[in-house]
DRENDO-671971 format. One line per field, with one value per residue: residue in three letters; y negated, z negated, x negated of N, C-alpha, C in turn. Coordinates in steps of 0.1 Angstrom, whole numbers, plus 5000, padded with zeros to 4 digits. Atoms other than C-alpha are relative to their C-alpha. Layout:
REM DRENDO-671971
lumnu: c(ALA,...)
n.Y: c(Y,...)
n.Z: c(Z,...)
n.X: c(X,...)
ca.Y: c(Y,...)
ca.Z: c(Z,...)
ca.X: c(X,...)
c.Y: c(Y,...)
c.Z: c(Z,...)
c.X: c(X,...)
//
This chain:
REM DRENDO-671971
lumnu: c(UNK,UNK,UNK,UNK,UNK,UNK,UNK,UNK,UNK,UNK,UNK,UNK,UNK,UNK,UNK,UNK,UNK,UNK,UNK,UNK,UNK,UNK,UNK,UNK,UNK,UNK,UNK,UNK,UNK,UNK,UNK,UNK,UNK,UNK,UNK,UNK,UNK,UNK,UNK,UNK,UNK,UNK,UNK,UNK,UNK,UNK,UNK,UNK,UNK,UNK,UNK,UNK,UNK,UNK,UNK,UNK,UNK,UNK,UNK,UNK,UNK,UNK,UNK,UNK,UNK,UNK,UNK,UNK,UNK,UNK,UNK,UNK,UNK,UNK,UNK,UNK,UNK,UNK,UNK,UNK,UNK,UNK,UNK,UNK,UNK,UNK,UNK,UNK,UNK,UNK,UNK,UNK,UNK,UNK,UNK,UNK,UNK,UNK,UNK,UNK,UNK,UNK,UNK,UNK,UNK,UNK,UNK,UNK,UNK,UNK,UNK,UNK,UNK,UNK,UNK,UNK,UNK,UNK,UNK,UNK,UNK,UNK,UNK,UNK,UNK,UNK,UNK,UNK,UNK,UNK,UNK,UNK,UNK,UNK,UNK,UNK,UNK,UNK,UNK,UNK,UNK,UNK,UNK,UNK,UNK,UNK,UNK,UNK,UNK,UNK,UNK,UNK,UNK,UNK,UNK,UNK,UNK,UNK,UNK,UNK,UNK,UNK,UNK,UNK,UNK,UNK,UNK,UNK,UNK,UNK,UNK,UNK,UNK,UNK,UNK,UNK,UNK,UNK,UNK,UNK,UNK,UNK,UNK,UNK,UNK,UNK,UNK,UNK,UNK,UNK,UNK,UNK,UNK,UNK,UNK,UNK,UNK,UNK,UNK,UNK,UNK,UNK,UNK,UNK,UNK,UNK,UNK,UNK,UNK,UNK,UNK,UNK,UNK,UNK,UNK,UNK,UNK,UNK,UNK,UNK,UNK,UNK,UNK,UNK,UNK,UNK,UNK,UNK,UNK,UNK,UNK,UNK,UNK,UNK,UNK,UNK,UNK,UNK,UNK,UNK,UNK,UNK,UNK,UNK,UNK,UNK,UNK,UNK,UNK,UNK,UNK,UNK,UNK,UNK,UNK,UNK,UNK,UNK,UNK,UNK,UNK,UNK,UNK,UNK,UNK,UNK,UNK,UNK,UNK,UNK,UNK,UNK,UNK,UNK,UNK,UNK,UNK,UNK,UNK,UNK,UNK,UNK,UNK,UNK,UNK,UNK,UNK,UNK,UNK,UNK,UNK,UNK,UNK,UNK,UNK,UNK,UNK,UNK,UNK,UNK,UNK,UNK,UNK,UNK,UNK,UNK,UNK,UNK,UNK,UNK,UNK,UNK,UNK,UNK,UNK,UNK,UNK,UNK,UNK,UNK,UNK,UNK,UNK,UNK,UNK,UNK,UNK,UNK,UNK,UNK,UNK,UNK,UNK,UNK,UNK,UNK,UNK,UNK,UNK,UNK,UNK,UNK,UNK,UNK,UNK,UNK,UNK,UNK,UNK,UNK,UNK,UNK,UNK,UNK,UNK,UNK,UNK,UNK,UNK,UNK,UNK,UNK,UNK)
n.Y: c(4992,4987,4990,4984,4992,4993,4989,5001,5009,4996,5012,5011,5010,5002,5006,5000,5002,4989,5004,4993,4994,5000,5014,5000,5010,4999,5010,4995,4987,5000,4983,4994,4990,4995,5008,4992,4987,4998,4999,5012,5014,5014,5012,5010,5002,5013,5001,4984,5002,5003,4993,4999,4993,5005,5007,4988,4994,5010,4998,4986,4994,4982,4993,4996,5009,4998,5014,5009,4995,5009,4992,4998,4989,5004,5010,5000,5008,5000,4991,5008,4991,4988,4987,4989,4992,5006,5002,5007,5014,5005,5017,5011,4995,5003,4984,5004,4990,5001,4994,4989,5005,4986,4991,4987,4996,4986,4999,4998,5016,5004,4995,5005,5016,5004,5007,5009,4988,4994,5001,5007,5013,5013,5012,5013,5002,4992,4990,4997,4994,4987,4998,5004,5003,5015,5005,5009,5017,5005,5012,5017,4997,5007,4989,4988,4991,4992,4989,5005,4993,5011,5014,5002,5012,5010,5007,5011,5010,4999,5008,4994,5006,4996,4982,4996,4992,4986,4990,4995,5001,4990,4986,4993,5002,4992,4986,4995,5008,4985,4986,4997,5001,5014,5005,4994,5012,4998,4997,5010,5000,5011,5004,5004,5011,5010,5005,5001,4986,5000,5007,4992,4987,5007,5004,4986,4992,5009,4993,4986,4994,4995,5007,5003,5006,5003,4997,5006,5005,5016,5005,5012,4997,4994,5010,4999,4983,5001,5012,5003,4986,4989,4992,5001,5007,4999,4993,5002,4990,5003,5004,4986,4997,4999,4984,4989,4998,4996,4983,4988,5007,5003,4987,4999,5011,4998,5005,5009,5013,4997,5002,4987,5001,4987,4998,4995,5005,4994,4985,5000,5003,4989,4988,4988,4999,5010,4998,5009,4999,5007,5004,5006,4992,5007,4994,4992,4992,5006,4990,4993,4989,4988,4993,5003,4993,4987,5001,5009,4995,5014,4995,5012,4997,5008,5002,5006,5004,4991,4995,5008,4999,5010,5015,5004,4997,5011,5014,4998,5001,5014,5007,5001,5008,5016,4996,5003,5003,5010,4999,5015,5001,5010,5002,4992,5006,4999,4985,5002,5003,4993,4988,5007,5004,4988,4991,5007,4998,5012,5002,4997,4986,4996,5008,4992,5009,5005,5001,5003,5012,5007,4990,5000,4996,5007,5011)
n.Z: c(5004,4998,5007,4998,4993,5010,5001,5000,5011,5010,5014,5000,4989,4993,4990,4992,4989,4993,4982,5001,4988,4992,4994,5010,5008,5013,5006,5016,4999,5014,4999,5011,4999,5010,5008,4999,5007,5003,4993,4990,5008,4998,4996,4997,4986,4995,4983,4992,4988,4990,4989,4984,5004,5006,4994,4992,5008,5005,4990,4994,4989,5002,5003,5014,5011,5005,5004,5000,5002,5007,4993,5008,5003,4999,5014,5012,5012,5011,5006,5009,5007,4996,5010,5009,4990,4991,5003,4994,4996,5013,4995,4997,4988,4988,4995,4986,4998,4986,4993,5005,5013,5005,4987,5007,5009,5001,4988,4995,4998,5013,5005,4993,5000,4992,5002,4989,4988,5006,4989,5010,5006,4999,4997,5009,4996,4988,4999,5012,5007,5000,5013,5001,4987,5001,4986,5004,4994,5000,5008,5003,5011,5009,5007,4991,5007,4992,5004,5002,4991,4987,5002,5003,5007,4993,5004,5005,4988,4989,5002,5003,4990,4988,5003,5000,4987,4999,5005,4994,4990,5005,5001,4985,4994,5007,5000,4984,4999,5006,4993,4985,5001,4992,5011,4997,5000,4989,4986,4992,4998,4994,5006,4990,5008,5012,5007,5016,5004,4996,5007,5013,4993,4995,5013,5003,4993,5001,5012,4997,4996,4982,4989,4998,4986,4999,4988,5001,4989,5003,5002,5011,5011,5001,5009,5014,4998,5006,5007,5009,5005,5003,4990,4992,4989,4999,4985,4996,4997,4986,4991,4995,5001,5017,5005,4995,5002,5011,4998,5008,5009,5012,5007,5002,4999,5012,4992,5004,4996,5002,4987,4989,4990,4996,5008,4992,5001,5018,5001,4995,5010,5010,4997,4998,5013,5007,5006,5001,5013,4998,5009,4996,4995,4990,5003,4985,4999,4993,4986,5005,4991,5007,4996,5007,5014,4998,4997,5011,5014,5007,5012,5006,5009,5007,5015,5008,5010,5013,5017,5013,4999,4992,5001,5013,4997,4988,5009,5006,4987,4994,5006,5000,4988,4999,4987,5002,4988,4992,5004,5001,5015,4999,5010,4998,4992,4987,4994,4988,4989,4998,4991,4986,4996,4998,4984,4987,5001,5005,5011,5000,4990,5008,5008,5010,5009,5015,5007,5014,5004,4993,5001,5017,5005,5000,4995)
n.X: c(5006,4994,5005,4999,4988,4993,5005,5015,5003,5010,4999,5008,4999,5010,4998,5006,4995,4994,4992,4986,4996,5009,5008,5012,5002,4998,4992,5002,4992,4999,4995,5004,5008,4996,5012,5014,5001,5012,5011,4997,5009,4993,5011,4996,5005,5005,5006,4995,5004,4993,5002,4990,4988,4989,4994,4994,4989,4987,4997,4994,5004,5000,4992,4999,5001,4988,5001,5009,5012,5013,5015,5013,5006,5011,4996,5013,4994,5011,4990,4994,4991,5000,4993,5009,5008,5011,5012,5008,4998,4993,4991,5007,5010,4999,4995,4992,4990,5003,4984,4994,4996,4993,5002,4991,5010,5000,5002,5009,5002,4998,5009,5014,5000,4996,4984,4998,4999,4986,4986,4985,5007,4988,5007,4998,4987,4991,4998,4992,5003,4997,4995,4985,4995,4995,5005,5010,5003,5014,5005,4995,4992,5005,5009,4998,5006,5004,5005,5011,5008,5000,5003,5016,5008,5001,5011,5000,5003,4994,4990,4985,4991,5002,4997,4986,4995,5006,4991,4997,5011,5013,4997,4998,5015,5007,4996,5006,5016,5007,4997,5008,5015,5009,5012,5016,5008,5006,4992,4997,4986,4992,4984,4990,4988,5004,4992,4999,5009,5009,5010,5000,5007,5016,5007,4999,5013,5013,5001,5008,5015,4994,4997,4986,4994,4987,4992,4982,4994,4997,5011,4997,5002,5015,5010,4993,5005,5017,5007,4996,4996,5012,5000,5013,5000,4986,4995,4989,4997,4994,5013,5003,5013,5005,4994,5011,5018,5002,4998,5009,5008,4994,5002,4988,4990,4991,4989,4985,4994,4990,4990,5003,5011,5009,5009,5010,5013,5007,5006,5010,5007,5004,5016,4993,4992,4997,4989,4989,4985,4987,4996,4989,4986,4990,4987,4994,5007,5011,5007,5010,5005,5007,5012,5008,5004,5004,5012,5008,4997,4992,4987,4987,4994,5000,5002,4993,5004,5007,4997,5004,5018,5005,4997,5010,5014,5002,4997,5013,5007,4998,5003,5013,5004,4993,4993,4987,4992,5002,4985,4990,4991,4987,4989,4989,4990,5008,5006,4993,5008,5007,4998,5001,5013,5005,4997,5007,5016,5009,5002,5017,4995,4988,4991,4998,4993,5005,4990,5003,5001,4987,4989,4998,4986,4987,4999)
ca.Y: c(7892,7929,7957,7996,8017,8034,8066,8056,8037,8045,8028,8006,7974,7966,7938,7936,7933,7953,7958,7969,7976,7981,7942,7948,7918,7919,7901,7901,7933,7943,7985,8008,8034,8062,8062,8071,8108,8126,8132,8096,8064,8029,8004,7970,7959,7934,7938,7961,7963,7960,7990,7994,8022,7999,7978,8012,8020,7990,7990,8023,8030,8067,8071,8083,8050,8055,8019,8003,8005,7992,7996,7999,8026,8006,7997,7986,7975,7979,8006,7994,8027,8064,8097,8121,8144,8119,8121,8105,8071,8048,8012,7986,8009,7997,8023,8026,8048,8055,8073,8103,8101,8143,8174,8213,8218,8257,8258,8267,8228,8219,8244,8232,8195,8188,8173,8152,8186,8198,8206,8191,8160,8129,8096,8066,8053,8064,8096,8119,8130,8170,8173,8152,8143,8104,8081,8065,8027,8016,7985,7954,7956,7944,7981,8017,8048,8075,8110,8108,8137,8110,8079,8070,8054,8023,8012,7983,7970,7971,7940,7947,7927,7937,7976,7978,7991,8016,8036,8044,8031,8043,8074,8082,8072,8090,8123,8125,8112,8146,8173,8167,8161,8122,8117,8131,8098,8088,8104,8081,8074,8056,8037,8030,8001,7975,7968,7976,8013,8008,7981,8004,8034,8008,8000,8038,8047,8022,8035,8071,8061,8066,8044,8025,8015,7997,8007,7981,7967,7932,7915,7886,7908,7920,7890,7902,7940,7933,7900,7901,7940,7958,7975,7984,7979,7974,7989,7971,7999,7979,7975,8010,8002,7999,8030,8050,8040,8053,8089,8117,8094,8096,8126,8116,8093,8083,8071,8043,8028,8033,8023,8054,8057,8082,8098,8110,8080,8092,8126,8116,8095,8127,8147,8182,8193,8163,8155,8132,8125,8112,8087,8067,8075,8063,8070,8086,8114,8110,8124,8150,8166,8199,8205,8183,8197,8232,8225,8203,8226,8192,8194,8169,8170,8150,8138,8124,8109,8125,8144,8131,8145,8128,8096,8094,8104,8078,8051,8059,8059,8025,8009,8021,8006,7974,7987,7970,7957,7928,7910,7879,7876,7865,7853,7878,7852,7853,7890,7884,7863,7884,7915,7893,7885,7923,7935,7910,7926,7889,7896,7903,7931,7937,7918,7925,7906,7890,7903,7901,7862,7857,7885,7870,7887,7879,7848)
ca.Z: c(2720,2726,2700,2700,2714,2684,2672,2673,2638,2612,2578,2590,2611,2639,2663,2695,2732,2757,2796,2794,2833,2861,2871,2843,2827,2791,2763,2724,2713,2675,2670,2645,2634,2609,2573,2568,2562,2546,2573,2591,2591,2592,2617,2617,2656,2663,2701,2724,2761,2792,2815,2852,2840,2818,2848,2867,2840,2830,2869,2871,2898,2889,2883,2847,2826,2800,2790,2765,2769,2745,2766,2750,2747,2743,2703,2675,2644,2608,2585,2563,2546,2547,2535,2509,2532,2551,2543,2572,2572,2541,2541,2555,2580,2615,2638,2674,2689,2726,2752,2732,2696,2695,2713,2704,2687,2696,2730,2748,2754,2722,2705,2727,2715,2747,2736,2767,2788,2764,2788,2756,2751,2739,2751,2729,2746,2770,2755,2724,2696,2692,2655,2659,2697,2684,2712,2711,2715,2722,2710,2723,2687,2653,2638,2649,2629,2640,2630,2614,2641,2672,2655,2658,2639,2655,2654,2633,2663,2686,2691,2683,2716,2744,2729,2730,2769,2760,2745,2776,2804,2785,2777,2815,2823,2798,2798,2837,2834,2810,2825,2859,2845,2860,2830,2844,2840,2874,2896,2921,2916,2937,2922,2946,2934,2911,2889,2851,2855,2880,2861,2827,2853,2863,2826,2813,2844,2837,2799,2810,2827,2866,2896,2902,2939,2938,2970,2976,3002,2989,2997,2976,2947,2952,2931,2903,2908,2905,2888,2861,2855,2863,2892,2912,2944,2964,2995,3016,3024,3059,3070,3094,3098,3059,3053,3078,3066,3033,3045,3019,2994,2966,2940,2927,2934,2908,2930,2912,2936,2933,2971,2997,3016,3035,3017,3046,3043,3004,3012,3040,3014,2992,2990,2994,2963,2952,2935,2939,2908,2915,2889,2909,2916,2949,2954,2991,2999,3011,3042,3031,3056,3047,3073,3053,3020,3032,3051,3022,2993,2981,2952,2947,2915,2892,2855,2830,2799,2768,2738,2704,2699,2727,2724,2691,2708,2738,2711,2691,2727,2736,2704,2704,2740,2734,2763,2762,2788,2807,2791,2793,2760,2763,2738,2739,2754,2785,2791,2823,2841,2832,2849,2877,2882,2876,2905,2927,2910,2896,2865,2857,2848,2818,2801,2762,2740,2707,2691,2656,2661,2686,2676,2644,2633,2642,2665)
ca.X: c(3048,3053,3055,3050,3078,3100,3087,3050,3055,3023,3018,2988,2995,2974,2971,2957,2961,2981,2993,3029,3031,3011,3006,2978,2982,2973,2992,2989,3005,3017,3016,3001,2975,2976,2961,2926,2924,2900,2877,2885,2863,2883,2859,2870,2858,2835,2826,2845,2829,2847,2848,2858,2878,2899,2906,2915,2937,2958,2965,2975,2953,2949,2983,2980,2986,3011,3022,3021,2983,2955,2921,2885,2863,2831,2834,2810,2819,2813,2832,2855,2873,2861,2877,2867,2849,2829,2793,2776,2789,2794,2816,2796,2776,2775,2791,2802,2831,2829,2853,2866,2881,2891,2882,2896,2863,2867,2861,2824,2819,2825,2802,2773,2780,2795,2830,2830,2834,2862,2895,2915,2890,2914,2904,2902,2931,2960,2958,2973,2960,2960,2969,3002,3005,3004,2995,2960,2950,2918,2893,2912,2921,2913,2905,2906,2907,2884,2876,2842,2825,2835,2817,2781,2755,2747,2709,2700,2678,2700,2724,2764,2774,2752,2750,2786,2786,2761,2788,2799,2775,2747,2757,2767,2732,2713,2730,2723,2688,2683,2701,2688,2653,2647,2621,2590,2567,2554,2580,2599,2637,2662,2691,2717,2740,2732,2757,2771,2756,2732,2710,2712,2696,2667,2659,2665,2638,2612,2616,2607,2578,2596,2588,2621,2635,2667,2689,2716,2736,2730,2696,2702,2696,2659,2645,2671,2662,2623,2615,2639,2651,2616,2623,2588,2605,2639,2653,2679,2702,2717,2680,2676,2640,2629,2656,2634,2598,2610,2620,2608,2598,2620,2620,2654,2684,2709,2743,2763,2782,2819,2832,2833,2800,2779,2755,2733,2709,2704,2696,2670,2654,2647,2612,2617,2638,2649,2679,2710,2733,2763,2779,2802,2839,2850,2887,2881,2860,2823,2804,2778,2755,2744,2716,2694,2700,2696,2663,2650,2663,2679,2706,2738,2752,2771,2776,2802,2797,2773,2784,2786,2749,2737,2754,2735,2702,2708,2719,2685,2665,2676,2669,2636,2631,2652,2674,2708,2732,2731,2765,2789,2805,2842,2869,2900,2922,2898,2903,2929,2907,2880,2895,2901,2866,2858,2876,2855,2824,2817,2799,2762,2767,2794,2821,2821,2847,2840,2866,2858,2855,2886,2914,2931,2959,2991,2981)
c.Y: c(5015,5009,5015,5006,5006,5014,5000,4992,5010,4989,4988,4992,4995,4992,5000,4993,5012,5001,5010,5005,4998,4985,5001,4992,5004,4989,5006,5012,5006,5018,5004,5012,5009,4996,5006,5015,5004,5002,4986,4990,4991,4992,4991,4995,4988,4998,5011,4996,5000,5007,5000,5010,4992,4990,5011,5004,4989,4997,5011,5007,5017,5005,5005,4990,5002,4986,5001,5002,4991,5003,5000,5010,4995,4991,5000,4993,5006,5010,4994,5013,5015,5009,5009,5009,4993,5000,4995,4987,4996,4984,4993,5000,4993,5008,4998,5012,5000,5006,5012,4998,5016,5010,5016,5003,5015,5005,5001,4986,4993,5007,4998,4984,4994,4996,4993,5010,5009,4998,4995,4990,4991,4989,4991,4988,5005,5014,5003,5011,5015,5002,4994,4994,4984,4995,4993,4989,4995,4986,4988,5002,4998,5013,5011,5010,5015,5014,5001,5013,4994,4987,5003,4991,4989,4991,4986,4992,5000,4991,5005,4999,5009,5017,5001,5008,5012,5012,5009,5002,5007,5012,5008,5001,5009,5014,5004,5000,5016,5007,5000,5000,4990,4996,5003,4985,4998,5006,4987,5000,4987,4997,4992,4992,4993,4994,5005,5016,4998,4991,5005,5011,4991,4999,5012,5005,4995,5003,5013,4999,5000,4986,4999,4994,5000,5003,4993,4993,4982,4992,4987,5008,5008,4988,5004,5014,4997,4989,5002,5016,5009,5008,5001,4995,4998,5000,4993,5012,4995,5001,5013,5003,5003,5013,5013,5004,5008,5013,5007,4992,4999,5015,4999,4989,5003,4989,4994,4995,5008,5000,5015,4996,5013,5004,5009,4991,5004,5009,5000,4993,5011,5007,5012,5005,4991,5001,4986,5002,4990,4991,4991,5006,4995,5011,5009,5012,5001,5008,5003,5008,5010,5003,4993,5006,5013,5002,4991,5006,4988,5005,4983,5004,4990,4998,4993,4991,5010,5008,4991,4998,4990,4987,4995,4999,4987,4988,4994,4996,4985,4991,4998,4993,4989,5004,4994,4996,4985,4993,4984,4998,4989,5004,5013,4993,5000,5013,5001,4998,5004,5012,4995,5000,5016,5008,4992,5002,4984,5001,5006,5002,5007,4990,5009,4987,5001,5003,5000,4982,4992,5006,4998,5006,4990,4986,5005)
c.Z: c(4999,4988,5002,5002,4984,5000,4996,4986,4986,4991,5003,5011,5005,5012,5012,5014,5013,5016,4998,5017,5010,5008,4989,4996,4984,4990,4984,4999,4983,4999,4983,4998,4982,4985,5002,4994,4993,5009,5008,4994,5007,5009,5002,5012,5001,5014,5005,5014,5008,5011,5011,4996,4995,5012,5009,4993,4997,5017,5005,5014,5004,4998,4988,4990,4996,4987,4985,4997,4997,5006,4989,4995,4997,4984,4990,4993,4985,4990,4988,4991,5008,4991,4992,5003,5010,4993,5006,5001,4985,5001,5001,5010,5015,5009,5017,5001,5016,5007,4996,4986,4996,5012,4991,4992,5000,5010,5006,4999,4988,4990,5006,5001,5015,5002,5012,5008,4996,5012,4989,4994,4997,5000,4987,5003,5011,4998,4985,4989,4997,4989,5002,5014,4997,5011,4994,5005,4995,4992,5002,4986,4988,4990,5006,4985,5006,4990,4998,5013,5013,4995,4995,4993,5012,4995,4992,5008,5009,4998,5003,5014,5012,4999,5002,5014,4998,4995,5009,5016,4998,4999,5015,5005,4995,5000,5016,4998,4993,5003,5012,4998,5005,4987,4997,5001,5016,5014,5007,4999,5003,4991,5011,4990,4986,4994,4987,5002,5005,4993,4986,5007,5002,4984,4992,5008,4998,4983,5001,5006,5016,5004,5004,5013,4997,5014,4999,5016,5002,5001,4992,4983,4996,4989,4983,4994,4994,4990,4987,4990,4997,5009,5010,5017,5009,5013,5007,5006,5013,5009,5005,4999,4988,4995,5006,4995,4987,4997,4991,4989,4986,4990,4995,5002,4991,5007,4988,5004,5003,5013,5008,5007,5000,4993,5008,4999,4985,5005,5011,4992,4991,5006,5002,4983,4988,4997,5004,4992,5003,4987,5002,5001,5007,5000,5011,4998,5008,5008,4993,5011,4993,5005,4989,4987,4998,5006,4990,4986,4992,4993,4998,4988,4993,4983,4995,4990,4989,4994,4992,4998,5007,5004,4989,5006,5008,4990,4994,5007,5003,4991,4997,5012,5006,5013,4994,5013,5000,4995,5003,4992,5003,4986,5010,5006,5013,5008,5013,5011,5000,5007,5012,5008,5002,5016,5008,4996,4997,4988,5001,4984,4988,4994,4987,4992,4987,4993,4987,4998,5008,4999,4985,5005,5003,5013,5012)
c.X: c(5006,4995,5002,5012,5005,4997,4985,4999,4989,5000,4990,5000,4992,5003,4987,5004,5007,5005,5014,5006,4988,4995,4984,4999,5001,5006,4998,5014,5000,5001,4994,4992,5005,4990,4987,5001,4989,4985,4997,4993,5008,4988,5007,4989,5000,4999,5007,4993,5012,4997,5006,5006,5012,5007,5011,5014,5011,5008,5009,4997,4999,5013,5003,5005,5013,5003,5007,4987,4989,4988,4992,4997,4985,5000,4989,5005,4991,5013,5005,5009,4992,5007,4994,4989,4993,4988,4990,4999,5005,5006,4988,4989,5005,4998,5004,5011,5002,5011,5008,5001,5003,4995,5005,4991,4998,4994,4980,4990,4999,4990,4984,4998,4999,5014,5007,5003,5011,5014,5012,4994,5012,4991,5002,5010,5008,4998,5009,4990,5003,5008,5019,5006,5002,4989,4987,4998,4987,4999,5002,5008,4996,4989,5006,4994,4998,4994,4982,4991,5000,4996,4980,4995,4998,4989,4998,4992,5005,5012,5010,5005,4994,4996,5008,5003,4993,5005,5005,4989,4991,4999,5001,4984,4990,5001,4998,4990,4994,5002,4995,4984,4992,4996,4988,4993,4990,5010,5009,5015,5007,5008,5010,5014,4994,5010,5003,4993,4988,4986,4996,4989,4985,4993,4994,4984,4988,4997,4995,4989,5005,4995,5013,4999,5015,5005,5011,5003,4994,4986,4997,4994,4986,4994,5004,4992,4985,4994,5004,5005,4984,5000,4986,5005,5017,5003,5012,5009,5008,4985,4994,4984,4991,5006,4988,4989,5001,5008,4995,4995,5001,5003,5017,5007,5010,5009,5009,5012,5017,5010,4995,4988,4993,4987,4987,4987,4991,4991,4986,4990,4992,4985,5008,5003,5003,5011,5011,5009,5010,5009,5010,5013,5006,5015,5001,4986,4986,4991,4985,4994,4993,4986,4989,4997,4993,4985,4991,5002,5003,5013,5007,5005,5005,5002,5011,4992,4992,5011,4996,4983,4993,5002,4991,4988,4997,4999,4983,4987,4997,4996,4984,4989,5004,5004,5015,5004,5000,5016,5003,5008,5012,5011,5011,5007,4994,5001,5009,4996,4985,4998,5001,4987,4990,5005,4996,4992,4992,4997,4987,5000,5013,5005,4998,5006,4996,5011,5002,5003,5014,5012,5003,5016,5010,5002,4999)
//
């Protein structure tokens, strides 16, 4: 059983699961966290979503992994301790912790409640806190200590297990829709890719009152998209005739596909002044024809997760409209199998770890 390296010892002993090299294999791991400070909240973790970025990070696909690495940034739990200057939370509250746990708090982005775009944003794991440069470890663990500014209230009406992925996937979708105006009832939204992000786009799109068409390369997803998720129609991207018939019919397209692909067919689907919003992160450049963009006054943009204020707004919106992720709940000891399946897109649509019931300290 691995232990944290020397020089990273703090008073509070923690138990979790960590990757120690680029094999990405996760195993039991003992480490430590800081004492609960004046503005800190200690959260006993109940559930933690498994994000695709967790898989990339433990495998060092992006070349920035700092082992040992405890993943997890879709955390739902219960407050067990608060600092003397914490006013928004009390012991027993159900809360969430997402992708970031600190920022500089003085830049333009931070002043606009866009801490996620702060150049010094500190990620929940595989990062270093600004105040003491101590390493951050994520939610595949029994508890976490977080500054109150980076903790959100988790609404009572939202299931904590199926709601956990909203702290990354949900805020990513919601922030992009709000910023680019993809919220006008009656407008036509295309959702490219029906996976962990795409299925949430469908649900939020319907909650905003949009007409929603799923665009997918997999014909066998049509029943899932229309009958269960509530999409209005389905378009197979590999069918040229149907794609051509849909040219110029969509006001917006949110592209969630993480594999490299051509954007040419998507630009053709847009109406004049239409918008494509990129949420997927392909590892290779994508082809973008500028002629239809110029001639149709079309826009292409991207979006990251939301800031803390927007993340809270998103959770409240999801609670009001009964929006959750479709999940498969797993035990901590099943995580390596889950990661293998995730690498093959073999999940509908998100894994969530039942941390509270499966992660026993020292076992």
